[in-house]
C-alpha positions in Angstrom: 15.0 110.7 -10.2 17.2 107.8 -10.8 20.8 106.9 -11.4 21.8 107.4 -15.0 23.1 104.4 -17.1 26.8 103.9 -16.5 26.7 105.4 -13.0 24.7 102.8 -11.1 26.3 101.9 -7.9 24.4 99.7 -5.4 23.8 101.5 -2.1 24.9 104.8 -3.5 21.7 105.7 -5.4 21.3 109.0 -3.5 24.6 110.3 -4.7 24.3 110.5 -8.5 20.9 111.5 -9.8 19.4 112.2 -13.2 16.7 114.8 -13.5 13.8 113.2 -15.4 12.0 116.5 -16.1 13.0 120.1 -15.7 10.6 122.7 -14.5 12.7 125.8 -15.4 11.0 126.4 -18.7 7.5 126.1 -17.4 5.3 129.1 -16.6 4.5 127.7 -13.2 8.2 127.0 -12.3 8.5 129.9 -9.9 5.3 128.9 -8.2 6.4 125.3 -7.9 9.8 126.4 -6.6 8.2 128.7 -4.0 5.7 126.0 -2.9 8.5 123.4 -2.4 10.7 125.9 -0.5 7.7 126.9 1.7 6.8 123.3 2.5 10.4 122.3 3.2 11.2 125.2 5.5 7.9 124.7 7.5 8.8 121.0 7.8 12.1 122.1 9.4 10.3 124.2 12.0 10.3 127.6 10.3 7.3 129.9 10.2 6.7 132.8 7.8 5.7 136.2 8.9 2.1 137.2 8.3 3.0 140.6 6.8 5.8 139.3 4.6 5.7 135.7 3.3 9.3 135.9 2.2 10.7 136.0 5.8 11.0 132.7 7.6 12.0 132.5 11.3 12.8 129.7 13.8 14.0 129.8 17.3 15.8 126.8 18.8 15.6 125.6 22.4 19.1 127.0 23.1 17.9 130.5 22.2 19.5 130.5 18.7 17.3 132.3 16.1 17.6 131.7 12.4 16.1 134.1 9.9 15.8 133.3 6.2 14.9 136.0 3.7 13.7 135.0 0.3 13.4 137.5 -2.6 12.5 136.1 -6.1 15.2 133.4 -6.4 17.7 134.7 -3.8 18.0 133.4 -0.3 19.8 135.0 2.7 20.3 133.1 5.9 21.3 135.0 9.0 21.8 134.4 12.7 21.1 137.7 14.6 
């Protein structure tokens, strides 16, 4: 990704981005989206359930638990 012509501001490159290639029309778009989501959530400390890969859970040191449910392209985040 890069800043598009006419919107280049030094030091603000992370604020305006231009998508160089879309994956939405590709057959593997859903798989790519899932792989990226899985990798990102695991990097944030979440783990997925063995029986249901669409449920991610993390528990913080203060006892707070966060549960993320993923179904197709919908995400629900809950704090029990």
